[in-house]
Backbone as a chain_set.jsonl record, in Angstrom:
{"seq": "XXXXXXXXXXXXXXXXXXXXXXXXXXXXXXXXXXXXXXXXXXXXXXXXXXXXXXXXXXXXXXXXXXXXXXXXXXXXXXXXXXXXXXXXXXXXXXXXXXXXXXXXXXXXXXXXXXXXXXXXXXXXXXXXXXXXXXXXXXXXXXXXXXXXXXXXXXXXXXXXXXXXXXXXXXXXXXXXXXXXXXXXXXXXXXXX", "coords": {"N": [[1.126, -1.166, 0.509], [0.346, 2.459, -1.279], [1.096, 4.951, 0.805], [0.219, 8.499, 1.146], [1.205, 11.597, 1.423], [0.561, 13.878, 3.375], [-1.516, 16.428, 1.818], [-0.281, 16.384, -0.673], [-1.675, 16.4, -2.948], [-2.948, 18.927, -3.208], [-0.588, 20.871, -3.47], [1.767, 22.934, -5.116], [4.089, 21.679, -6.874], [6.082, 20.827, -9.693], [5.053, 22.745, -10.995], [4.67, 24.423, -14.55], [6.735, 27.337, -15.134], [6.155, 29.653, -17.352], [6.747, 29.907, -20.883], [9.355, 29.531, -20.199], [9.965, 27.102, -20.304], [11.483, 26.294, -18.404], [11.196, 23.611, -15.048], [9.284, 23.853, -12.135], [9.847, 22.705, -8.927], [10.093, 22.047, -5.542], [12.995, 22.564, -5.282], [15.355, 24.397, -6.785], [15.032, 25.86, -10.076], [15.253, 23.509, -12.855], [16.12, 22.925, -15.628], [15.56, 21.546, -18.532], [16.497, 21.018, -21.22], [19.429, 22.02, -20.859], [20.309, 20.262, -18.788], [20.242, 17.747, -20.15], [21.444, 18.659, -22.267], [24.114, 18.335, -20.527], [23.99, 16.339, -19.666], [25.004, 15.31, -22.286], [26.931, 15.886, -23.122], [29.157, 15.416, -20.961], [28.851, 12.525, -22.05], [30.181, 12.422, -24.378], [32.561, 13.226, -23.523], [33.656, 11.118, -22.198], [33.071, 9.583, -24.014], [34.842, 10.123, -26.183], [37.957, 10.038, -24.423], [37.067, 6.653, -23.622], [38.02, 5.64, -25.955], [40.429, 6.526, -27.192], [41.609, 5.149, -25.546], [41.491, 2.828, -26.032], [42.643, 2.703, -28.767], [45.153, 3.24, -27.841], [45.466, 0.583, -26.516], [44.541, -1.393, -28.005], [47.169, -0.782, -30.02], [49.215, -1.011, -28.432], [49.171, -3.83, -28.451], [49.259, -4.84, -30.776], [51.795, -4.392, -31.046], [55.024, -4.767, -32.003], [57.122, -4.297, -29.688], [55.561, -5.824, -28.135], [55.943, -8.67, -28.629], [55.401, -11.963, -27.831], [57.576, -13.468, -25.613], [58.197, -15.719, -24.321], [56.224, -18.95, -23.307], [54.825, -18.386, -21.38], [54.848, -15.576, -21.329], [52.655, -13.059, -21.431], [51.369, -10.228, -22.339], [50.463, -9.321, -24.345], [48.399, -10.436, -25.438], [46.924, -9.853, -23.0], [46.678, -7.041, -23.076], [44.76, -7.122, -26.057], [42.451, -7.944, -24.924], [41.945, -6.064, -23.056], [41.884, -3.656, -25.296], [39.697, -4.614, -25.677], [37.627, -5.093, -24.395], [37.466, -2.323, -23.682], [37.008, -0.856, -26.457], [34.218, -2.043, -26.282], [33.038, -0.941, -24.201], [33.148, 1.904, -24.768], [31.026, 1.771, -27.319], [28.98, 1.159, -26.148], [28.479, 3.954, -24.857], [28.32, 5.552, -26.544], [26.184, 4.159, -27.658], [24.401, 4.9, -25.773], [24.88, 7.998, -25.614], [23.089, 8.035, -28.469], [20.381, 7.205, -27.541], [19.775, 9.43, -25.004], [20.047, 11.48, -26.798], [17.695, 11.513, -28.654], [15.909, 11.039, -26.677], [12.595, 11.71, -25.089], [11.574, 14.994, -22.727], [9.422, 15.177, -20.87], [7.553, 18.02, -19.156], [6.648, 16.969, -16.084], [3.51, 16.747, -13.984], [2.123, 17.278, -10.431], [0.662, 15.533, -10.237], [1.187, 13.132, -11.611], [2.916, 10.13, -12.366], [5.951, 8.911, -12.427], [8.143, 8.441, -14.486], [10.865, 7.58, -17.146], [12.409, 10.154, -17.885], [12.107, 12.451, -15.794], [12.69, 14.617, -13.613], [13.255, 13.828, -10.389], [13.041, 14.579, -7.063], [13.708, 13.873, -4.04], [13.685, 12.831, -0.599], [15.276, 11.377, 1.644], [16.27, 9.157, 4.551], [17.243, 8.468, 7.361], [15.129, 9.146, 10.268], [15.589, 12.885, 11.495], [18.056, 13.492, 10.652], [17.592, 13.657, 7.439], [18.468, 14.328, 4.373], [17.632, 15.934, 0.907], [17.749, 15.278, -2.204], [18.408, 15.126, -6.043], [17.494, 13.933, -8.854], [17.722, 12.756, -12.43], [15.7, 10.638, -14.164], [16.664, 8.352, -15.696], [17.277, 6.325, -19.238], [19.728, 5.324, -19.411], [22.986, 4.997, -18.694], [23.417, 5.321, -15.652], [24.089, 7.009, -12.659], [25.809, 8.475, -13.379], [26.627, 12.251, -12.488], [25.583, 15.52, -12.548], [25.7, 18.864, -13.242], [23.266, 21.21, -13.042], [21.854, 24.208, -13.271], [22.725, 25.238, -11.091], [22.474, 22.872, -9.241], [22.696, 19.684, -8.281], [22.545, 17.202, -10.199], [21.125, 13.912, -10.322], [21.905, 11.178, -12.434], [19.726, 8.203, -12.811], [18.416, 5.244, -13.427], [15.861, 3.14, -13.928], [16.346, 0.412, -13.761], [17.994, 0.229, -11.086], [18.409, -0.163, -7.492], [16.822, 1.71, -6.446], [16.104, 3.566, -8.735], [13.705, 1.335, -9.364], [12.388, 1.441, -6.822], [11.203, 4.449, -7.038], [10.049, 4.115, -9.697], [6.701, 5.197, -10.833], [5.656, 5.781, -8.594], [4.562, 8.913, -7.291], [4.536, 12.722, -6.4], [5.147, 13.8, -3.176], [4.391, 10.72, -1.967], [5.102, 8.564, 0.451], [7.885, 5.856, 1.923], [9.359, 3.054, 2.622], [12.256, 2.325, 2.299], [14.963, -0.001, 1.263], [18.336, -0.291, 1.082], [21.104, 1.288, 2.435], [20.995, 1.751, 4.514], [18.897, 0.916, 7.795], [16.48, 0.601, 6.497], [15.78, 3.491, 5.946], [13.667, 6.069, 5.623], [11.845, 7.19, 2.72], [11.182, 10.088, 0.926], [8.84, 11.951, -1.657], [9.518, 14.73, -2.961], [8.955, 16.461, -4.681], [7.897, 15.78, -8.579], [9.713, 16.639, -11.526]], "CA": [[0.1, 0.352, 0.353], [1.33, 3.477, -0.802], [0.703, 6.506, 1.58], [0.297, 9.947, 0.041], [1.828, 12.738, 2.399], [-0.71, 15.057, 3.646], [-1.868, 17.744, 0.62], [0.678, 16.484, -1.922], [-2.19, 16.834, -4.413], [-3.253, 20.437, -3.047], [1.234, 21.445, -4.105], [2.183, 23.189, -6.693], [5.764, 20.831, -7.399], [6.227, 20.29, -10.936], [4.374, 23.141, -12.038], [5.598, 24.68, -15.073], [7.094, 28.545, -15.833], [5.404, 29.968, -18.77], [7.551, 30.557, -21.989], [10.809, 29.698, -20.229], [11.086, 25.672, -20.553], [11.817, 25.257, -16.603], [10.203, 23.213, -14.228], [10.344, 24.044, -10.543], [9.282, 22.121, -7.63], [10.328, 22.626, -3.844], [13.856, 23.254, -5.252], [15.993, 25.226, -7.191], [14.696, 25.772, -11.232], [15.566, 23.379, -13.853], [15.986, 23.497, -17.391], [15.364, 19.992, -19.355], [16.904, 20.822, -22.331], [19.709, 22.653, -20.558], [20.148, 18.988, -18.153], [20.267, 17.062, -21.426], [23.244, 18.628, -23.027], [25.588, 18.931, -19.682], [24.493, 15.033, -19.969], [25.616, 14.532, -23.427], [28.33, 16.456, -22.703], [30.148, 13.979, -20.192], [29.194, 11.378, -22.18], [30.827, 12.782, -25.059], [34.375, 12.939, -23.168], [33.576, 9.504, -21.504], [33.27, 8.595, -25.27], [36.831, 10.371, -26.68], [38.621, 9.268, -23.317], [37.91, 5.221, -23.946], [38.587, 5.189, -27.706], [41.72, 6.702, -27.251], [42.286, 3.979, -24.223], [40.793, 1.237, -26.57], [42.941, 2.232, -29.309], [46.158, 2.796, -27.368], [45.845, -1.057, -25.942], [45.037, -1.829, -29.503], [48.286, -0.385, -30.776], [49.967, -1.734, -27.992], [48.863, -5.473, -28.525], [49.741, -5.669, -31.994], [53.441, -3.536, -31.664], [55.958, -5.393, -32.35], [57.455, -5.033, -28.758], [54.71, -6.808, -27.105], [55.714, -10.005, -29.21], [55.458, -12.984, -26.88], [59.155, -14.061, -25.412], [58.015, -17.229, -23.732], [54.932, -19.067, -23.801], [54.03, -17.248, -20.644], [53.956, -13.97, -21.417], [50.595, -12.431, -22.099], [51.474, -9.188, -22.634], [49.901, -8.66, -25.947], [47.542, -11.236, -25.006], [46.359, -8.696, -21.973], [46.582, -6.136, -24.084], [44.265, -7.394, -26.545], [41.093, -8.311, -23.73], [41.373, -4.791, -22.052], [41.182, -2.869, -26.33], [38.467, -5.254, -26.78], [36.997, -4.36, -23.241], [37.612, -0.471, -23.555], [36.147, -0.768, -27.641], [32.784, -2.416, -25.618], [32.169, 0.194, -23.034], [32.883, 2.894, -26.24], [29.826, 1.514, -28.004], [27.668, 1.019, -24.692], [28.644, 4.833, -24.417], [28.164, 5.679, -27.822], [24.215, 4.064, -27.537], [23.969, 5.881, -24.429], [24.58, 9.377, -26.669], [22.051, 8.546, -28.862], [18.883, 7.547, -26.446], [19.687, 10.748, -24.923], [19.516, 12.904, -28.16], [16.302, 10.95, -28.721], [14.732, 10.783, -25.333], [11.58, 12.993, -24.839], [11.85, 15.143, -21.754], [8.607, 16.17, -20.553], [6.795, 18.168, -18.044], [5.715, 16.531, -14.793], [2.961, 17.503, -12.668], [2.419, 17.097, -8.942], [0.084, 14.458, -9.546], [2.222, 12.438, -12.673], [3.579, 8.818, -11.828], [7.006, 8.744, -12.518], [8.63, 7.344, -15.528], [11.91, 8.239, -17.56], [12.293, 11.481, -18.145], [11.459, 12.666, -14.912], [13.122, 14.864, -12.743], [12.85, 13.571, -8.931], [13.387, 15.242, -5.879], [13.641, 12.657, -3.432], [14.486, 13.438, 0.785], [15.841, 10.374, 2.324], [16.897, 9.365, 5.174], [16.629, 8.319, 9.08], [14.658, 10.655, 11.006], [16.701, 13.627, 12.103], [18.822, 13.479, 9.293], [16.809, 13.931, 6.059], [18.921, 14.506, 3.608], [17.793, 15.394, -0.408], [18.347, 15.262, -3.792], [17.652, 15.092, -7.393], [17.407, 12.717, -10.068], [17.174, 12.45, -13.259], [14.617, 8.761, -14.158], [16.957, 8.104, -17.82], [17.474, 4.945, -20.078], [21.022, 4.166, -19.091], [24.339, 5.815, -17.753], [23.038, 5.472, -13.954], [25.42, 7.058, -11.198], [26.159, 10.166, -13.869], [26.262, 13.519, -11.443], [25.572, 16.656, -14.011], [25.394, 20.239, -12.309], [22.36, 22.264, -13.283], [21.071, 25.854, -12.578], [23.508, 25.392, -9.788], [22.196, 22.166, -7.679], [23.481, 18.758, -8.544], [21.931, 15.761, -10.685], [22.25, 12.388, -10.535], [21.216, 10.083, -13.74], [18.935, 7.53, -12.282], [18.232, 3.923, -14.152], [14.795, 2.074, -13.971], [17.286, -0.849, -13.322], [19.047, 0.086, -10.61], [16.736, -0.4, -6.798], [16.269, 3.194, -5.646], [15.195, 3.392, -10.232], [12.566, 0.583, -8.893], [11.659, 2.275, -6.372], [10.857, 5.386, -7.406], [9.249, 4.205, -10.748], [5.462, 4.902, -11.025], [5.128, 6.446, -7.864], [3.687, 10.358, -7.498], [4.867, 13.197, -5.368], [3.61, 13.098, -1.773], [4.141, 8.99, -0.905], [6.754, 8.084, 1.305], [8.158, 4.541, 1.98], [10.477, 2.589, 3.429], [13.012, 1.801, 1.494], [15.703, -0.704, 1.735], [19.601, 0.946, 0.814], [22.703, 1.082, 2.556], [20.576, 2.291, 6.382], [18.642, -0.092, 8.241], [15.119, 1.101, 6.149], [15.654, 4.612, 5.982], [12.245, 6.973, 5.362], [12.108, 7.839, 1.281], [9.905, 11.257, 0.372], [8.952, 12.303, -3.351], [9.162, 16.015, -2.97], [8.941, 16.49, -6.141], [8.359, 15.085, -9.858], [8.718, 17.502, -12.851]], "C": [[1.194, 1.1, -0.126], [0.588, 4.78, -0.168], [1.458, 7.604, 1.092], [0.68, 10.735, 1.512], [0.564, 13.975, 1.776], [-0.522, 16.436, 2.225], [-0.516, 17.523, -0.497], [-0.245, 16.312, -2.903], [-2.799, 18.363, -3.99], [-1.876, 21.473, -3.856], [0.94, 22.526, -5.22], [4.332, 22.44, -7.482], [4.85, 20.579, -8.413], [4.931, 21.421, -11.687], [5.21, 24.147, -13.169], [6.094, 26.428, -15.551], [6.891, 28.965, -16.908], [6.735, 30.432, -19.469], [8.861, 30.625, -21.462], [11.577, 27.982, -20.364], [11.672, 25.174, -19.144], [10.829, 24.834, -16.462], [10.305, 23.723, -12.941], [9.302, 23.429, -9.468], [9.582, 22.952, -6.558], [11.814, 22.928, -4.258], [13.917, 24.01, -6.48], [15.328, 25.071, -9.513], [15.651, 24.616, -12.374], [15.469, 22.76, -14.905], [16.643, 21.616, -18.188], [15.966, 19.569, -19.912], [18.702, 21.093, -21.284], [20.813, 21.088, -20.213], [20.438, 17.934, -19.158], [21.607, 17.202, -22.494], [24.077, 18.416, -22.034], [25.611, 17.32, -19.768], [25.267, 14.26, -21.266], [26.985, 15.194, -23.562], [29.55, 15.552, -22.327], [29.857, 12.483, -20.818], [29.915, 11.371, -23.44], [32.439, 12.86, -24.775], [34.451, 12.257, -22.906], [34.857, 9.057, -22.95], [34.925, 8.141, -25.703], [37.359, 9.83, -25.507], [38.68, 7.615, -23.748], [38.107, 5.121, -25.313], [39.801, 5.934, -27.43], [42.554, 5.587, -26.328], [41.981, 3.285, -24.885], [41.96, 1.302, -27.959], [44.292, 2.478, -29.385], [46.74, 1.4, -27.512], [45.764, -1.499, -27.375], [46.306, -2.167, -30.115], [49.484, -1.369, -29.513], [49.905, -3.53, -27.919], [49.413, -5.984, -29.308], [51.907, -5.473, -32.364], [53.984, -4.637, -31.393], [57.146, -5.674, -31.053], [56.542, -5.983, -27.825], [54.66, -8.25, -27.577], [56.042, -11.021, -28.317], [56.715, -13.292, -26.997], [59.033, -15.194, -25.45], [56.209, -17.434, -23.998], [54.154, -18.518, -22.403], [53.958, -16.07, -19.916], [53.374, -13.336, -22.015], [50.425, -11.495, -22.184], [50.422, -9.092, -23.205], [48.673, -9.352, -25.853], [46.817, -10.433, -24.13], [46.258, -7.212, -22.555], [45.512, -5.728, -25.052], [42.772, -7.459, -25.757], [41.354, -6.997, -23.483], [41.279, -3.821, -23.52], [39.868, -3.471, -26.202], [37.508, -5.011, -25.66], [36.579, -2.91, -23.709], [36.645, -0.229, -24.439], [34.19, -1.23, -26.762], [31.766, -1.112, -25.032], [32.146, 1.591, -23.618], [31.993, 2.812, -27.059], [29.106, 1.529, -26.67], [27.561, 3.074, -24.275], [27.366, 5.77, -25.37], [26.168, 5.195, -27.857], [23.532, 5.071, -26.297], [23.728, 7.432, -25.249], [22.952, 9.239, -27.166], [20.56, 7.967, -28.6], [19.142, 8.594, -25.927], [19.205, 11.648, -25.883], [18.131, 12.508, -28.208], [15.478, 10.855, -27.705], [13.969, 12.141, -25.185], [11.884, 13.375, -23.09], [10.813, 16.164, -21.421], [8.193, 16.918, -19.407], [6.371, 17.005, -17.141], [4.617, 16.932, -14.377], [2.587, 17.058, -11.529], [1.421, 15.448, -8.901], [0.369, 12.704, -10.745], [2.659, 11.783, -12.376], [5.186, 9.357, -12.468], [7.774, 7.894, -13.311], [9.942, 8.259, -16.718], [11.516, 9.837, -18.354], [12.18, 12.5, -17.439], [12.544, 13.104, -14.334], [12.229, 14.921, -11.032], [13.141, 14.32, -8.482], [13.274, 14.475, -4.862], [14.303, 12.936, -1.636], [14.331, 11.956, 1.123], [16.36, 10.229, 3.077], [16.393, 8.723, 6.486], [16.094, 9.489, 9.604], [15.61, 11.707, 12.101], [18.225, 13.695, 11.154], [18.69, 13.065, 8.044], [17.625, 14.22, 5.262], [17.87, 15.133, 1.573], [18.555, 15.952, -1.776], [17.661, 15.1, -4.907], [17.911, 14.731, -8.267], [16.766, 12.649, -11.026], [16.09, 11.083, -13.785], [15.471, 8.875, -15.972], [17.286, 6.471, -17.966], [18.717, 4.262, -19.79], [21.678, 5.478, -18.847], [23.587, 6.749, -16.351], [24.442, 5.81, -13.51], [25.744, 8.448, -12.03], [25.925, 11.028, -12.99], [26.391, 14.468, -13.044], [25.207, 17.65, -12.675], [24.754, 21.383, -13.266], [21.967, 23.651, -12.904], [21.389, 25.679, -11.131], [22.87, 24.043, -8.685], [22.931, 20.471, -8.699], [22.399, 17.819, -9.361], [21.989, 15.183, -10.867], [20.68, 11.272, -11.29], [21.145, 8.083, -12.837], [18.738, 6.224, -13.35], [16.884, 3.164, -13.415], [15.168, 0.779, -13.055], [18.128, -0.54, -11.674], [18.137, 0.071, -8.744], [16.744, 0.69, -6.747], [15.172, 3.322, -7.325], [13.689, 2.7, -9.767], [11.514, 1.285, -8.096], [10.436, 3.707, -6.224], [9.825, 5.267, -8.509], [7.798, 3.903, -10.55], [5.202, 5.201, -9.763], [4.809, 8.021, -7.701], [4.476, 11.096, -5.682], [4.174, 13.305, -4.054], [4.186, 11.339, -0.996], [5.986, 8.952, -0.86], [6.203, 6.567, 1.324], [9.078, 4.071, 2.571], [10.958, 1.88, 2.996], [14.22, 1.114, 2.016], [17.354, 0.25, 1.592], [20.166, 0.312, 1.37], [22.626, 1.276, 4.385], [20.254, 1.011, 6.399], [16.909, 0.42, 8.218], [14.671, 2.714, 6.337], [14.264, 5.363, 4.939], [12.616, 7.563, 3.749], [10.655, 8.584, 1.304], [9.934, 11.793, -0.909], [8.473, 13.814, -3.05], [8.067, 16.369, -3.966], [8.934, 16.259, -7.306], [7.632, 16.169, -10.893], [9.475, 17.006, -13.923]], "O": [[2.386, 0.927, 0.127], [-0.333, 5.42, -0.676], [2.635, 7.754, 0.763], [0.329, 10.265, 2.595], [0.07, 14.504, 0.781], [0.467, 17.101, 1.915], [0.089, 18.463, -1.013], [0.287, 16.018, -3.973], [-3.163, 18.918, -5.027], [-2.054, 22.462, -4.568], [-0.033, 22.733, -5.945], [5.235, 22.809, -8.233], [3.652, 20.294, -8.411], [4.141, 21.111, -12.578], [6.279, 24.643, -12.811], [5.581, 26.685, -16.64], [7.709, 28.516, -17.711], [7.609, 31.112, -18.93], [9.636, 31.468, -21.914], [12.746, 27.607, -20.458], [12.153, 24.081, -18.844], [9.782, 25.086, -17.058], [11.426, 24.064, -12.564], [8.123, 23.753, -9.329], [9.44, 24.174, -6.505], [12.2, 23.788, -3.467], [12.932, 24.29, -7.164], [15.359, 23.949, -10.02], [16.782, 25.0, -12.672], [14.558, 21.942, -15.034], [17.681, 20.956, -18.237], [16.343, 18.399, -19.853], [19.162, 19.983, -21.017], [21.749, 20.75, -20.937], [21.101, 17.044, -18.626], [22.339, 16.443, -23.131], [25.189, 18.22, -22.524], [26.694, 16.75, -19.899], [25.852, 13.178, -21.321], [27.948, 14.765, -24.199], [30.497, 15.124, -22.988], [30.372, 11.461, -20.365], [30.366, 10.262, -23.727], [33.332, 12.619, -25.587], [35.62, 11.925, -23.106], [36.019, 8.687, -23.121], [35.682, 7.17, -25.705], [37.12, 8.627, -25.603], [39.736, 7.103, -24.12], [38.501, 3.996, -25.619], [40.463, 5.005, -27.893], [43.744, 5.278, -26.389], [42.203, 2.283, -24.205], [42.304, 0.195, -28.375], [44.907, 2.212, -30.418], [47.737, 0.989, -28.106], [46.764, -1.936, -27.943], [46.635, -3.253, -30.591], [50.338, -2.194, -29.837], [50.689, -4.234, -27.282], [49.994, -7.066, -29.225], [52.752, -5.924, -33.137], [53.505, -5.456, -30.609], [57.895, -6.651, -31.045], [56.945, -6.732, -26.936], [53.771, -9.025, -27.223], [57.215, -10.945, -27.951], [57.215, -13.44, -28.112], [59.542, -15.888, -26.33], [55.342, -16.715, -24.497], [52.95, -18.264, -22.434], [53.508, -15.634, -18.856], [53.579, -13.029, -23.19], [49.219, -11.248, -22.168], [49.394, -8.773, -22.608], [47.728, -8.693, -26.288], [45.714, -10.234, -24.638], [45.45, -6.418, -22.073], [45.168, -4.551, -25.161], [41.922, -6.774, -26.326], [40.376, -6.519, -24.059], [40.511, -2.898, -23.252], [38.903, -2.832, -26.624], [36.398, -4.666, -26.066], [35.447, -2.554, -24.035], [35.604, 0.328, -24.089], [33.2, -0.51, -26.892], [30.65, -0.623, -25.207], [31.357, 2.429, -23.183], [31.922, 3.805, -27.784], [28.588, 2.64, -26.558], [26.681, 3.478, -23.515], [26.279, 6.303, -25.148], [25.212, 5.942, -28.062], [22.483, 5.696, -26.137], [22.613, 7.913, -25.449], [21.963, 9.826, -26.725], [19.646, 8.244, -29.377], [18.44, 9.333, -26.618], [18.224, 12.39, -25.824], [17.341, 13.318, -27.724], [14.293, 10.577, -27.89], [14.442, 13.277, -25.158], [12.272, 12.532, -22.281], [10.912, 17.388, -21.512], [8.558, 16.331, -18.387], [5.703, 16.1, -17.642], [4.794, 18.15, -14.384], [2.813, 15.851, -11.617], [1.41, 14.577, -8.031], [-0.137, 11.591, -10.61], [3.462, 12.306, -11.603], [5.188, 10.462, -13.01], [8.074, 6.756, -12.95], [9.808, 9.451, -16.994], [10.634, 10.298, -19.079], [12.123, 13.583, -18.021], [13.51, 12.341, -14.33], [11.258, 15.548, -10.61], [13.667, 15.179, -9.189], [12.051, 14.371, -4.777], [15.489, 13.256, -1.567], [13.272, 11.382, 0.869], [17.354, 10.955, 3.052], [15.195, 8.483, 6.637], [16.523, 10.628, 9.421], [16.148, 11.388, 13.161], [19.334, 14.086, 11.519], [19.454, 12.26, 7.511], [17.558, 15.356, 5.732], [17.424, 14.079, 1.118], [19.481, 16.689, -2.116], [16.441, 14.939, -4.894], [18.884, 15.308, -8.753], [15.543, 12.515, -11.009], [15.981, 10.647, -12.639], [15.005, 9.308, -17.025], [17.481, 5.646, -17.073], [18.896, 3.045, -19.849], [21.203, 6.613, -18.8], [23.34, 7.927, -16.092], [25.516, 5.269, -13.77], [25.928, 9.476, -11.379], [24.86, 10.789, -12.421], [26.964, 14.246, -14.111], [24.69, 17.387, -11.59], [25.351, 22.182, -13.987], [21.826, 23.779, -11.688], [20.626, 25.883, -10.187], [22.818, 24.233, -7.47], [23.595, 20.55, -9.732], [21.258, 17.865, -8.9], [22.846, 14.982, -11.727], [19.533, 10.905, -11.036], [21.98, 7.241, -12.506], [19.139, 6.626, -14.442], [17.044, 2.642, -12.312], [14.601, 0.294, -12.076], [18.926, -1.409, -11.32], [16.959, 0.392, -8.901], [16.42, 0.777, -7.931], [13.944, 3.23, -7.313], [12.66, 3.375, -9.791], [10.36, 1.615, -8.373], [9.375, 3.871, -5.622], [8.849, 6.017, -8.507], [7.433, 2.78, -10.202], [4.066, 4.764, -9.579], [5.008, 8.29, -8.886], [4.765, 10.593, -4.596], [3.001, 13.017, -3.816], [4.289, 11.02, 0.188], [7.072, 9.108, -1.419], [5.109, 6.073, 1.053], [9.767, 4.886, 3.186], [10.55, 0.718, 3.012], [14.63, 1.476, 3.119], [17.41, 1.404, 2.016], [20.164, -0.915, 1.282], [23.5, 1.109, 5.236], [20.713, 0.113, 5.693], [16.192, 0.6, 9.202], [13.579, 3.113, 6.74], [14.057, 5.124, 3.749], [13.581, 8.311, 3.593], [9.532, 8.137, 1.535], [11.032, 12.13, -1.351], [7.285, 14.106, -2.916], [6.842, 16.49, -3.977], [10.084, 16.432, -7.712], [6.485, 16.526, -11.164], [9.186, 17.316, -15.079]]}, "num_chains": 1, "name": "protein.A"}
């Protein structure tokens, strides 16, 4: 059973600011277009790093200096495995870039359930030590942190434990979640 925070339906969380494209909840304004661009910029930087690392590892694997000197010398084989892994990671990052480039980022109202593209402001922790955080529920790249409009937004995926917990919930809902503590209270402050 889901319990709703008293007054959640009467609140202003998630209202759209006219003609700005920004959404506001109880926290600072978040421009989703800027948020997407920051995510894409970080992903492109990481793609460049991984691509460079994969090329360097491939070059090391096929280098004449890496040729095995004995049957126990596995340097070039290890470099080839490393190059393969980094190339796979670069492919995953490329797929994330494609997904975020085409991801619709609709505005969410106070009674809308959390879905992909929602920014969720969450209050969590044990009583007396509550902390607030903002998350973008995205299709990939979970754990990526970006700073937008003066605040940090962490990318959360539906595959993560917290992502599964918030998916489908609404502003004002409270539950006791697992996580690192012994059942910390979670409350969705706003969905926008």
